[in-house]
VEXTINU-531451 format. One record per residue (C-alpha): residue in one letter; chain; x, y, z. Coordinates in Angstrom, 3 decimals. Example, Ala and Ser with C-alpha at 12.3 -4.5 7.8 and 13.67 -1.06 7.14 Angstrom:
VEXTINU-531451
<atom><r>a</r><c>A</c><x>12.300</x><y>-4.500</y><z>7.800</z></atom>
<atom><r>s</r><c>A</c><x>13.670</x><y>-1.060</y><z>7.140</z></atom>
//
This chain:
VEXTINU-531451
<atom><r>m</r><c>A</c><x>125.533</x><y>22.535</y><z>-188.951</z></atom>
<atom><r>n</r><c>A</c><x>129.046</x><y>22.987</y><z>-187.835</z></atom>
<atom><r>l</r><c>A</c><x>129.477</x><y>24.402</y><z>-183.972</z></atom>
<atom><r>a</r><c>A</c><x>132.313</x><y>26.861</y><z>-183.695</z></atom>
<atom><r>r</r><c>A</c><x>135.090</x><y>25.483</y><z>-181.595</z></atom>
<atom><r>s</r><c>A</c><x>135.622</x><y>26.934</y><z>-178.405</z></atom>
<atom><r>s</r><c>A</c><x>138.763</x><y>28.333</y><z>-177.143</z></atom>
<atom><r>t</r><c>A</c><x>140.933</x><y>26.488</y><z>-174.861</z></atom>
<atom><r>l</r><c>A</c><x>142.768</x><y>27.826</y><z>-171.577</z></atom>
<atom><r>a</r><c>A</c><x>146.155</x><y>27.559</y><z>-173.495</z></atom>
<atom><r>e</r><c>A</c><x>144.662</x><y>29.686</y><z>-176.369</z></atom>
<atom><r>l</r><c>A</c><x>144.352</x><y>32.686</y><z>-173.778</z></atom>
<atom><r>p</r><c>A</c><x>146.990</x><y>35.366</y><z>-174.467</z></atom>
<atom><r>c</r><c>A</c><x>148.100</x><y>35.407</y><z>-170.608</z></atom>
<atom><r>r</r><c>A</c><x>147.370</x><y>32.317</y><z>-167.997</z></atom>
<atom><r>p</r><c>A</c><x>144.480</x><y>32.980</y><z>-165.862</z></atom>
<atom><r>k</r><c>A</c><x>144.972</x><y>33.165</y><z>-162.206</z></atom>
<atom><r>i</r><c>A</c><x>142.865</x><y>31.029</y><z>-160.209</z></atom>
<atom><r>l</r><c>A</c><x>142.761</x><y>31.626</y><z>-156.101</z></atom>
<atom><r>i</r><c>A</c><x>141.961</x><y>28.462</y><z>-153.784</z></atom>
<atom><r>m</r><c>A</c><x>140.791</x><y>29.366</y><z>-150.186</z></atom>
<atom><r>g</r><c>A</c><x>140.579</x><y>27.059</y><z>-147.602</z></atom>
<atom><r>h</r><c>A</c><x>139.823</x><y>23.701</y><z>-149.236</z></atom>
<atom><r>q</r><c>A</c><x>141.326</x><y>20.332</y><z>-147.848</z></atom>
<atom><r>p</r><c>A</c><x>144.821</x><y>19.989</y><z>-149.256</z></atom>
<atom><r>v</r><c>A</c><x>143.896</x><y>16.667</y><z>-151.279</z></atom>
<atom><r>i</r><c>A</c><x>141.313</x><y>18.842</y><z>-153.041</z></atom>
<atom><r>a</r><c>A</c><x>143.541</x><y>21.660</y><z>-153.794</z></atom>
<atom><r>q</r><c>A</c><x>146.157</x><y>19.270</y><z>-155.202</z></atom>
<atom><r>a</r><c>A</c><x>143.600</x><y>18.156</y><z>-157.659</z></atom>
<atom><r>i</r><c>A</c><x>142.577</x><y>21.120</y><z>-158.886</z></atom>
<atom><r>y</r><c>A</c><x>146.372</x><y>22.026</y><z>-159.225</z></atom>
<atom><r>q</r><c>A</c><x>146.742</x><y>18.791</y><z>-161.430</z></atom>
<atom><r>i</r><c>A</c><x>144.046</x><y>19.615</y><z>-163.524</z></atom>
<atom><r>l</r><c>A</c><x>144.362</x><y>23.179</y><z>-164.131</z></atom>
<atom><r>g</r><c>A</c><x>147.730</x><y>24.011</y><z>-163.261</z></atom>
<atom><r>a</r><c>A</c><x>149.736</x><y>23.431</y><z>-166.578</z></atom>
<atom><r>d</r><c>A</c><x>147.238</x><y>26.163</y><z>-168.306</z></atom>
<atom><r>c</r><c>A</c><x>146.723</x><y>28.176</y><z>-164.884</z></atom>
<atom><r>e</r><c>A</c><x>148.296</x><y>30.013</y><z>-162.560</z></atom>
<atom><r>v</r><c>A</c><x>146.922</x><y>28.337</y><z>-159.086</z></atom>
<atom><r>l</r><c>A</c><x>147.479</x><y>30.136</y><z>-155.864</z></atom>
<atom><r>t</r><c>A</c><x>146.190</x><y>29.137</y><z>-152.367</z></atom>
<atom><r>a</r><c>A</c><x>145.407</x><y>30.797</y><z>-149.206</z></atom>
<atom><r>a</r><c>A</c><x>144.556</x><y>29.036</y><z>-146.040</z></atom>
<atom><r>d</r><c>A</c><x>142.261</x><y>32.078</y><z>-144.404</z></atom>
<atom><r>g</r><c>A</c><x>139.910</x><y>34.715</y><z>-144.905</z></atom>
<atom><r>p</r><c>A</c><x>142.398</x><y>37.561</y><z>-144.326</z></atom>
<atom><r>t</r><c>A</c><x>145.025</x><y>36.056</y><z>-146.985</z></atom>
<atom><r>t</r><c>A</c><x>142.643</x><y>35.478</y><z>-149.475</z></atom>
<atom><r>f</r><c>A</c><x>141.656</x><y>39.215</y><z>-149.501</z></atom>
<atom><r>a</r><c>A</c><x>145.114</x><y>40.145</y><z>-149.171</z></atom>
<atom><r>l</r><c>A</c><x>146.034</x><y>37.958</y><z>-152.121</z></atom>
<atom><r>c</r><c>A</c><x>143.320</x><y>39.260</y><z>-154.211</z></atom>
<atom><r>n</r><c>A</c><x>144.713</x><y>42.789</y><z>-153.696</z></atom>
<atom><r>e</r><c>A</c><x>147.773</x><y>41.980</y><z>-154.744</z></atom>
<atom><r>t</r><c>A</c><x>146.962</x><y>39.543</y><z>-157.485</z></atom>
<atom><r>l</r><c>A</c><x>143.365</x><y>40.352</y><z>-158.814</z></atom>
<atom><r>p</r><c>A</c><x>142.941</x><y>36.651</y><z>-159.683</z></atom>
<atom><r>d</r><c>A</c><x>140.399</x><y>35.666</y><z>-162.449</z></atom>
<atom><r>l</r><c>A</c><x>138.475</x><y>33.050</y><z>-160.361</z></atom>
<atom><r>v</r><c>A</c><x>138.272</x><y>32.550</y><z>-156.498</z></atom>
<atom><r>l</r><c>A</c><x>137.255</x><y>29.055</y><z>-155.469</z></atom>
<atom><r>l</r><c>A</c><x>135.934</x><y>28.901</y><z>-151.715</z></atom>
<atom><r>d</r><c>A</c><x>134.902</x><y>26.598</y><z>-149.300</z></atom>
<atom><r>d</r><c>A</c><x>131.706</x><y>27.067</y><z>-146.722</z></atom>
<atom><r>e</r><c>A</c><x>133.904</x><y>28.480</y><z>-144.081</z></atom>
<atom><r>t</r><c>A</c><x>134.918</x><y>31.165</y><z>-146.440</z></atom>
<atom><r>l</r><c>A</c><x>132.112</x><y>32.147</y><z>-147.497</z></atom>
<atom><r>k</r><c>A</c><x>131.022</x><y>32.278</y><z>-144.120</z></atom>
<atom><r>f</r><c>A</c><x>133.573</x><y>34.476</y><z>-143.305</z></atom>
<atom><r>q</r><c>A</c><x>132.875</x><y>36.410</y><z>-146.958</z></atom>
<atom><r>s</r><c>A</c><x>129.147</x><y>36.661</y><z>-145.394</z></atom>
<atom><r>e</r><c>A</c><x>130.519</x><y>38.381</y><z>-141.720</z></atom>
<atom><r>q</r><c>A</c><x>132.587</x><y>40.761</y><z>-143.971</z></atom>
<atom><r>l</r><c>A</c><x>129.685</x><y>41.690</y><z>-145.853</z></atom>
<atom><r>h</r><c>A</c><x>127.556</x><y>42.402</y><z>-143.002</z></atom>
<atom><r>t</r><c>A</c><x>130.189</x><y>44.101</y><z>-141.383</z></atom>
<atom><r>m</r><c>A</c><x>130.813</x><y>46.714</y><z>-144.204</z></atom>
<atom><r>a</r><c>A</c><x>126.894</x><y>47.069</y><z>-144.459</z></atom>
<atom><r>f</r><c>A</c><x>126.358</x><y>48.440</y><z>-140.975</z></atom>
<atom><r>r</r><c>A</c><x>129.350</x><y>49.891</y><z>-139.958</z></atom>
<atom><r>d</r><c>A</c><x>130.994</x><y>53.262</y><z>-140.426</z></atom>
<atom><r>t</r><c>A</c><x>134.238</x><y>52.519</y><z>-142.636</z></atom>
<atom><r>l</r><c>A</c><x>136.381</x><y>55.105</y><z>-141.086</z></atom>
<atom><r>t</r><c>A</c><x>135.304</x><y>54.639</y><z>-137.098</z></atom>
<atom><r>g</r><c>A</c><x>134.258</x><y>51.417</y><z>-136.604</z></atom>
<atom><r>v</r><c>A</c><x>130.988</x><y>52.257</y><z>-135.126</z></atom>
<atom><r>y</r><c>A</c><x>127.390</x><y>51.651</y><z>-136.833</z></atom>
<atom><r>a</r><c>A</c><x>126.760</x><y>53.566</y><z>-139.766</z></atom>
<atom><r>r</r><c>A</c><x>123.685</x><y>56.203</y><z>-140.291</z></atom>
<atom><r>h</r><c>A</c><x>121.621</x><y>54.039</y><z>-141.672</z></atom>
<atom><r>y</r><c>A</c><x>121.842</x><y>51.431</y><z>-138.988</z></atom>
<atom><r>f</r><c>A</c><x>121.009</x><y>54.143</y><z>-136.344</z></atom>
<atom><r>d</r><c>A</c><x>118.010</x><y>55.417</y><z>-138.552</z></atom>
<atom><r>e</r><c>A</c><x>116.507</x><y>51.782</y><z>-138.217</z></atom>
<atom><r>r</r><c>A</c><x>117.255</x><y>51.334</y><z>-134.644</z></atom>
<atom><r>i</r><c>A</c><x>115.921</x><y>54.504</y><z>-133.297</z></atom>
<atom><r>g</r><c>A</c><x>112.548</x><y>53.630</y><z>-134.711</z></atom>
<atom><r>v</r><c>A</c><x>112.756</x><y>49.916</y><z>-133.042</z></atom>
<atom><r>e</r><c>A</c><x>113.815</x><y>51.570</y><z>-129.615</z></atom>
<atom><r>c</r><c>A</c><x>111.163</x><y>54.301</y><z>-129.350</z></atom>
<atom><r>a</r><c>A</c><x>108.415</x><y>51.572</y><z>-130.660</z></atom>
<atom><r>l</r><c>A</c><x>109.760</x><y>49.136</y><z>-127.598</z></atom>
<atom><r>a</r><c>A</c><x>109.885</x><y>52.183</y><z>-125.065</z></atom>
<atom><r>r</r><c>A</c><x>106.418</x><y>53.022</y><z>-125.857</z></atom>
<atom><r>r</r><c>A</c><x>105.296</x><y>49.483</y><z>-125.641</z></atom>
<atom><r>s</r><c>A</c><x>107.037</x><y>49.257</y><z>-122.282</z></atom>
<atom><r>g</r><c>A</c><x>106.673</x><y>52.448</y><z>-120.623</z></atom>
<atom><r>s</r><c>A</c><x>110.279</x><y>52.917</y><z>-120.272</z></atom>
<atom><r>v</r><c>A</c><x>112.745</x><y>55.702</y><z>-120.829</z></atom>
<atom><r>l</r><c>A</c><x>114.744</x><y>56.278</y><z>-123.751</z></atom>
<atom><r>s</r><c>A</c><x>117.879</x><y>58.698</y><z>-124.062</z></atom>
<atom><r>l</r><c>A</c><x>120.011</x><y>60.107</y><z>-127.132</z></atom>
<atom><r>f</r><c>A</c><x>123.109</x><y>62.027</y><z>-127.354</z></atom>
<atom><r>v</r><c>A</c><x>123.725</x><y>63.882</y><z>-130.478</z></atom>
<atom><r>i</r><c>A</c><x>127.470</x><y>64.704</y><z>-130.284</z></atom>
<atom><r>e</r><c>A</c><x>129.745</x><y>67.083</y><z>-132.538</z></atom>
<atom><r>i</r><c>A</c><x>133.196</x><y>67.943</y><z>-132.758</z></atom>
<atom><r>d</r><c>A</c><x>133.546</x><y>71.757</y><z>-132.316</z></atom>
<atom><r>h</r><c>A</c><x>135.289</x><y>73.804</y><z>-135.186</z></atom>
<atom><r>f</r><c>A</c><x>135.755</x><y>70.533</y><z>-137.229</z></atom>
<atom><r>n</r><c>A</c><x>136.425</x><y>72.438</y><z>-140.560</z></atom>
<atom><r>a</r><c>A</c><x>138.688</x><y>74.940</y><z>-139.239</z></atom>
<atom><r>y</r><c>A</c><x>140.484</x><y>72.067</y><z>-137.452</z></atom>
<atom><r>n</r><c>A</c><x>140.865</x><y>70.478</y><z>-141.090</z></atom>
<atom><r>d</r><c>A</c><x>141.720</x><y>73.526</y><z>-142.608</z></atom>
<atom><r>y</r><c>A</c><x>144.619</x><y>73.764</y><z>-139.845</z></atom>
<atom><r>y</r><c>A</c><x>145.866</x><y>70.302</y><z>-139.618</z></atom>
<atom><r>g</r><c>A</c><x>145.027</x><y>68.243</y><z>-142.799</z></atom>
<atom><r>y</r><c>A</c><x>142.145</x><y>65.915</y><z>-143.281</z></atom>
<atom><r>q</r><c>A</c><x>144.140</x><y>63.070</y><z>-141.953</z></atom>
<atom><r>a</r><c>A</c><x>144.700</x><y>64.608</y><z>-138.509</z></atom>
<atom><r>g</r><c>A</c><x>140.360</x><y>65.259</y><z>-138.674</z></atom>
<atom><r>d</r><c>A</c><x>140.170</x><y>61.392</y><z>-139.522</z></atom>
<atom><r>d</r><c>A</c><x>142.297</x><y>60.296</y><z>-136.592</z></atom>
<atom><r>a</r><c>A</c><x>140.289</x><y>63.121</y><z>-134.675</z></atom>
<atom><r>l</r><c>A</c><x>137.023</x><y>61.079</y><z>-135.618</z></atom>
<atom><r>r</r><c>A</c><x>138.300</x><y>57.715</y><z>-134.630</z></atom>
<atom><r>l</r><c>A</c><x>139.885</x><y>58.988</y><z>-131.425</z></atom>
<atom><r>i</r><c>A</c><x>135.999</x><y>60.703</y><z>-130.429</z></atom>
<atom><r>a</r><c>A</c><x>134.793</x><y>56.978</y><z>-131.481</z></atom>
<atom><r>r</r><c>A</c><x>137.067</x><y>55.070</y><z>-129.384</z></atom>
<atom><r>v</r><c>A</c><x>135.838</x><y>57.880</y><z>-126.320</z></atom>
<atom><r>l</r><c>A</c><x>132.445</x><y>56.909</y><z>-126.542</z></atom>
<atom><r>e</r><c>A</c><x>133.101</x><y>53.119</y><z>-127.037</z></atom>
<atom><r>s</r><c>A</c><x>134.961</x><y>53.569</y><z>-123.532</z></atom>
<atom><r>r</r><c>A</c><x>132.204</x><y>55.214</y><z>-121.961</z></atom>
<atom><r>l</r><c>A</c><x>128.759</x><y>53.060</y><z>-123.562</z></atom>
<atom><r>h</r><c>A</c><x>129.167</x><y>49.822</y><z>-123.043</z></atom>
<atom><r>r</r><c>A</c><x>126.021</x><y>48.239</y><z>-122.024</z></atom>
<atom><r>p</r><c>A</c><x>124.813</x><y>45.575</y><z>-124.518</z></atom>
<atom><r>g</r><c>A</c><x>121.431</x><y>47.922</y><z>-125.777</z></atom>
<atom><r>d</r><c>A</c><x>123.732</x><y>50.965</y><z>-126.096</z></atom>
<atom><r>l</r><c>A</c><x>124.461</x><y>52.099</y><z>-129.722</z></atom>
<atom><r>i</r><c>A</c><x>126.962</x><y>54.756</y><z>-130.840</z></atom>
<atom><r>a</r><c>A</c><x>126.714</x><y>55.464</y><z>-134.756</z></atom>
<atom><r>r</r><c>A</c><x>128.401</x><y>58.168</y><z>-137.142</z></atom>
<atom><r>y</r><c>A</c><x>125.936</x><y>60.958</y><z>-137.787</z></atom>
<atom><r>g</r><c>A</c><x>127.493</x><y>63.051</y><z>-140.075</z></atom>
<atom><r>c</r><c>A</c><x>130.876</x><y>64.273</y><z>-141.048</z></atom>
<atom><r>e</r><c>A</c><x>131.675</x><y>65.436</y><z>-137.303</z></atom>
<atom><r>a</r><c>A</c><x>128.694</x><y>64.115</y><z>-135.687</z></atom>
<atom><r>f</r><c>A</c><x>127.857</x><y>61.165</y><z>-133.691</z></atom>
<atom><r>v</r><c>A</c><x>124.758</x><y>59.751</y><z>-131.965</z></atom>
<atom><r>c</r><c>A</c><x>124.311</x><y>57.728</y><z>-128.945</z></atom>
<atom><r>l</r><c>A</c><x>121.064</x><y>55.971</y><z>-128.171</z></atom>
<atom><r>l</r><c>A</c><x>120.431</x><y>54.663</y><z>-124.467</z></atom>
<atom><r>p</r><c>A</c><x>117.882</x><y>52.421</y><z>-123.519</z></atom>
<atom><r>a</r><c>A</c><x>116.103</x><y>52.505</y><z>-120.229</z></atom>
<atom><r>t</r><c>A</c><x>118.111</x><y>55.345</y><z>-119.272</z></atom>
<atom><r>d</r><c>A</c><x>116.532</x><y>58.274</y><z>-117.534</z></atom>
<atom><r>f</r><c>A</c><x>117.966</x><y>62.433</y><z>-118.079</z></atom>
<atom><r>e</r><c>A</c><x>120.297</x><y>62.766</y><z>-114.775</z></atom>
<atom><r>p</r><c>A</c><x>122.133</x><y>59.819</y><z>-115.494</z></atom>
<atom><r>s</r><c>A</c><x>122.317</x><y>60.533</y><z>-119.231</z></atom>
<atom><r>t</r><c>A</c><x>123.713</x><y>63.913</y><z>-118.865</z></atom>
<atom><r>q</r><c>A</c><x>126.181</x><y>62.686</y><z>-116.181</z></atom>
<atom><r>l</r><c>A</c><x>127.314</x><y>60.387</y><z>-118.695</z></atom>
<atom><r>a</r><c>A</c><x>127.060</x><y>63.039</y><z>-121.750</z></atom>
<atom><r>g</r><c>A</c><x>129.651</x><y>65.284</y><z>-119.184</z></atom>
<atom><r>k</r><c>A</c><x>132.191</x><y>62.430</y><z>-118.479</z></atom>
<atom><r>i</r><c>A</c><x>132.637</x><y>62.055</y><z>-122.581</z></atom>
<atom><r>e</r><c>A</c><x>132.784</x><y>65.905</y><z>-123.049</z></atom>
<atom><r>r</r><c>A</c><x>135.738</x><y>65.796</y><z>-120.276</z></atom>
<atom><r>a</r><c>A</c><x>137.093</x><y>62.737</y><z>-121.492</z></atom>
<atom><r>v</r><c>A</c><x>137.638</x><y>64.221</y><z>-125.194</z></atom>
<atom><r>r</r><c>A</c><x>139.025</x><y>67.397</y><z>-123.522</z></atom>
<atom><r>a</r><c>A</c><x>141.419</x><y>65.360</y><z>-121.491</z></atom>
<atom><r>r</r><c>A</c><x>142.909</x><y>63.499</y><z>-124.501</z></atom>
<atom><r>g</r><c>A</c><x>144.424</x><y>67.017</y><z>-125.001</z></atom>
<atom><r>i</r><c>A</c><x>144.510</x><y>66.991</y><z>-128.739</z></atom>
<atom><r>g</r><c>A</c><x>145.855</x><y>70.607</y><z>-129.947</z></atom>
<atom><r>h</r><c>A</c><x>143.089</x><y>72.464</y><z>-131.808</z></atom>
<atom><r>a</r><c>A</c><x>144.704</x><y>76.127</y><z>-132.461</z></atom>
<atom><r>s</r><c>A</c><x>142.071</x><y>77.074</y><z>-134.445</z></atom>
<atom><r>s</r><c>A</c><x>139.220</x><y>76.643</y><z>-132.103</z></atom>
<atom><r>a</r><c>A</c><x>137.275</x><y>79.444</y><z>-130.414</z></atom>
<atom><r>a</r><c>A</c><x>136.022</x><y>76.849</y><z>-127.943</z></atom>
<atom><r>a</r><c>A</c><x>139.591</x><y>75.808</y><z>-126.327</z></atom>
<atom><r>p</r><c>A</c><x>143.318</x><y>75.136</y><z>-127.617</z></atom>
<atom><r>v</r><c>A</c><x>142.396</x><y>71.260</y><z>-127.668</z></atom>
<atom><r>v</r><c>A</c><x>139.525</x><y>69.079</y><z>-129.624</z></atom>
<atom><r>t</r><c>A</c><x>136.413</x><y>69.672</y><z>-127.551</z></atom>
<atom><r>v</r><c>A</c><x>132.732</x><y>68.144</y><z>-128.090</z></atom>
<atom><r>s</r><c>A</c><x>129.433</x><y>69.812</y><z>-127.842</z></atom>
<atom><r>v</r><c>A</c><x>126.719</x><y>67.177</y><z>-126.860</z></atom>
<atom><r>g</r><c>A</c><x>122.819</x><y>67.435</y><z>-127.310</z></atom>
<atom><r>v</r><c>A</c><x>120.745</x><y>65.400</y><z>-124.475</z></atom>
<atom><r>a</r><c>A</c><x>116.969</x><y>64.355</y><z>-125.033</z></atom>
<atom><r>t</r><c>A</c><x>115.590</x><y>62.184</y><z>-123.044</z></atom>
<atom><r>s</r><c>A</c><x>111.754</x><y>60.778</y><z>-123.596</z></atom>
<atom><r>r</r><c>A</c><x>109.878</x><y>59.521</y><z>-120.275</z></atom>
<atom><r>r</r><c>A</c><x>106.630</x><y>59.729</y><z>-121.994</z></atom>
<atom><r>a</r><c>A</c><x>106.717</x><y>58.088</y><z>-125.376</z></atom>
<atom><r>i</r><c>A</c><x>104.706</x><y>59.675</y><z>-128.227</z></atom>
<atom><r>e</r><c>A</c><x>103.801</x><y>58.483</y><z>-131.630</z></atom>
<atom><r>d</r><c>A</c><x>106.238</x><y>60.691</y><z>-133.622</z></atom>
<atom><r>g</r><c>A</c><x>108.918</x><y>59.877</y><z>-130.729</z></atom>
<atom><r>s</r><c>A</c><x>111.956</x><y>58.925</y><z>-132.903</z></atom>
<atom><r>e</r><c>A</c><x>111.699</x><y>62.718</y><z>-134.958</z></atom>
<atom><r>a</r><c>A</c><x>110.609</x><y>64.274</y><z>-131.921</z></atom>
<atom><r>l</r><c>A</c><x>113.599</x><y>63.007</y><z>-129.830</z></atom>
<atom><r>l</r><c>A</c><x>115.944</x><y>63.695</y><z>-132.520</z></atom>
<atom><r>r</r><c>A</c><x>114.700</x><y>67.303</y><z>-133.149</z></atom>
<atom><r>l</r><c>A</c><x>115.275</x><y>67.758</y><z>-129.545</z></atom>
<atom><r>a</r><c>A</c><x>118.661</x><y>66.456</y><z>-128.865</z></atom>
<atom><r>d</r><c>A</c><x>119.439</x><y>68.805</y><z>-132.235</z></atom>
<atom><r>d</r><c>A</c><x>118.250</x><y>71.963</y><z>-130.531</z></atom>
<atom><r>q</r><c>A</c><x>120.142</x><y>70.967</y><z>-127.280</z></atom>
<atom><r>l</r><c>A</c><x>123.024</x><y>70.636</y><z>-129.341</z></atom>
<atom><r>c</r><c>A</c><x>122.689</x><y>73.658</y><z>-131.186</z></atom>
<atom><r>q</r><c>A</c><x>122.253</x><y>75.206</y><z>-127.798</z></atom>
<atom><r>a</r><c>A</c><x>125.661</x><y>73.965</y><z>-126.604</z></atom>
<atom><r>k</r><c>A</c><x>127.138</x><y>75.297</y><z>-129.539</z></atom>
<atom><r>q</r><c>A</c><x>125.860</x><y>78.891</y><z>-129.197</z></atom>
<atom><r>r</r><c>A</c><x>126.940</x><y>78.658</y><z>-125.406</z></atom>
<atom><r>g</r><c>A</c><x>130.493</x><y>78.436</y><z>-126.911</z></atom>
<atom><r>g</r><c>A</c><x>130.705</x><y>74.711</y><z>-127.326</z></atom>
<atom><r>g</r><c>A</c><x>132.600</x><y>71.996</y><z>-125.438</z></atom>
<atom><r>r</r><c>A</c><x>129.722</x><y>71.654</y><z>-122.902</z></atom>
<atom><r>v</r><c>A</c><x>126.598</x><y>69.621</y><z>-122.678</z></atom>
<atom><r>c</r><c>A</c><x>123.084</x><y>70.812</y><z>-122.787</z></atom>
<atom><r>g</r><c>A</c><x>119.941</x><y>68.872</y><z>-122.406</z></atom>
<atom><r>k</r><c>A</c><x>116.433</x><y>68.708</y><z>-121.997</z></atom>
<atom><r>v</r><c>A</c><x>113.409</x><y>65.835</y><z>-121.326</z></atom>
<atom><r>l</r><c>A</c><x>110.783</x><y>65.765</y><z>-124.024</z></atom>
<atom><r>y</r><c>A</c><x>107.418</x><y>65.399</y><z>-122.646</z></atom>
<atom><r>r</r><c>A</c><x>104.036</x><y>64.669</y><z>-124.565</z></atom>
<atom><r>p</r><c>A</c><x>102.573</x><y>67.847</y><z>-125.879</z></atom>
//
């Protein structure tokens, strides 16, 4: 039985592009000697250079060493759990963590606080200034939050289009409310113009604070519901303010 002869690289309509990342020079040279006649061989010393070349040249094959693979794994981990626009955690990571933190608080008998933060009149801001300005405002809020919540256990996540959530383990109602007030004032102090806001001539946020002092079985749902209710209270009172409440066992 005759087998069909497979095509060689030289018979392809265009030279394939092969990108070699991070290999020892002697290995890269050996690959070039073997494939250089039929392929366009590119080299990259590190992960960022590899990603840049991939975007520019669209190689047909990428050869990675162990350290690249490690970098790629770290990048994928970041992409999976981080919001790509603001750099804070993504909603699905927060959804996982709040259940864990509520269980830990119930087991240890400790308090747990939660903020829900929303930019006031954000749709009007986008309509007036454009979506790029809206993205810049979201990034700014994220940086303000990171500057104020820097304990290892604190968690900041993007919760929706214009909303963020902050989870504060072992933080009672009074210090949480004080911290929320500092965040609201810090955003206002940035002085970002918001001509279409009914709350203030600058970008402001409304914050709903909820604290669980006696953990209950449906703690995550109840805590979120209470924080959302308090956020609504803050917005109904004109926005640019903090409202909060303690969650007690029914």
